[in-house]
N, C-alpha and C positions, 0 to 999 in steps of 0.2 A: 504493500500500500504506500509506503514511504520509502523512497530510495535516497541514500546519501552518497554522493560521489566526490571523492577527493581528487585533487590534482596538485601539481607543483613540486612533487618530490624529485629527487635526482641525486647526482654526485656533485659534491662541493668540497672545496679545500678547507682545511681548518681556518677559522677566522672569517669565512664567507657567510653569505646570507641566502636564505630561501624563504619564499612565502607559499604556504600551503593554503588551498582553498577547498571549501566543502559546500556543495550545492545540494539543497533539498528539493526533491520533486515528488509528485504523487500521481497516482492513476487518476483518470478523469472523474471517477466516481467517489474519490476520497478527498476530503478537505484537510489540509495541513496548515494550521495557523502557526506560522513560524514564531511569532512574537510571544507565544505562551510557553515556549520551551526554554530550558536552560541548555547551553551548548558546551561541549568540551572537546578536547583533543587528548588522546591517549597515545602512548607509544609502547612498543614491545621490542626489546633487543633480543638477539639470539640467546637462548638459554635463560632468559629472565622473565619475570612476571610482567604482565601488562600494567602500566602505571598511568594515572591521570596527571598530565603535565600542565594543563591550563583549563580553566572553565570560566564561563561568563553567564551570569544569571540574566533572566528576562529583564531585570531592572538595571542591568549594566555593570553590576559588581563583578570584579575579576579576581581570580585566585590562581596562584602558580605553585608548582613544586619548587622546593628550594633550589634544586639543581638547575633550574632555568630562569629563576627570577633575575630581572635586569637584562635578560637577553631575548626572551620570547615575549610576544604581545599577541593576545587574542582580541579579535574584534568581530563585529557583525555588520551586515548590511541587510536590514530587514526587507527592504524593497526588492532585493535580489534573492531572498531566501538563501543567503550565503554567509558563511563565517570563515574567518581567516586565522592563520597562525603565522605571524611574522617571526622568523628565527634569525637572529643576528649572532655574530661571534661564535659560530658553530664550532663544536669540539668533536673529537673522534667519539667520545662517549655519547654523543647525541645520535649516533648511527642506530637506526631502528626502523621498524614499520610504524607509521603514524596513522591513527584512526580517528575520524571525527565521530561524534555521537551527539544525540539529542535526548534529553531526559525531561520528564514532567516535573521533576524536582532535582535540585542540586544534590540532595542526599542520594538519589539514585545514581548520579554520576560518581559520587564519592565512593559508593559501594561497588562500582563497576557494573552496574545494572541499568544502563540507559535503555530507553524505549527503542531507540534505533541506532544502528551502527553503519558506518561506511565500510567499504571493502579494504581500505588501507592503501597507503602510498609509501614507497620505500625512500628513505633518506640515508645516504651514505656520505660520511664526512671522512675524507682521506686525502692525503697528499700524493 
C-alpha cells in the first residue's frame, strides 16, 4: 500500500558528503498522509544490528545517534512526500545499508518497528 524508495547512496571518500532521499508513494486506492508520520533513517553495517541514526517527528523535532551528531541532518519536504539525510564528513564506519522508515509514533521508530520500510540504499565510505 505504501512504498518507500531510497536513492542517493554510493561510494564516497572519507570526508565526503552524500544526500540520501526517500520518497513515499501509495497505490491509487490508499491515502498516505505524509504529515502525520514520524520519519527516520536506519543503517545496518555488515555483521551489526540495524540502528536508528536520525529521526524527525511530524512536529519537526530531530534526534540523532551520537555517532552522527554534527555530521548528519534529517529533513523533510512534505509537499514532495520526501525526506532526506544529508551526510557530511563521512567516515569509513558510516559504511552500511541505509533504510528510510515511517512510523505512526517516534516510539515505534525507536523500537525498530516502523509502519513502513524502504528497500535500502548502500553507502560505502572508502579511499
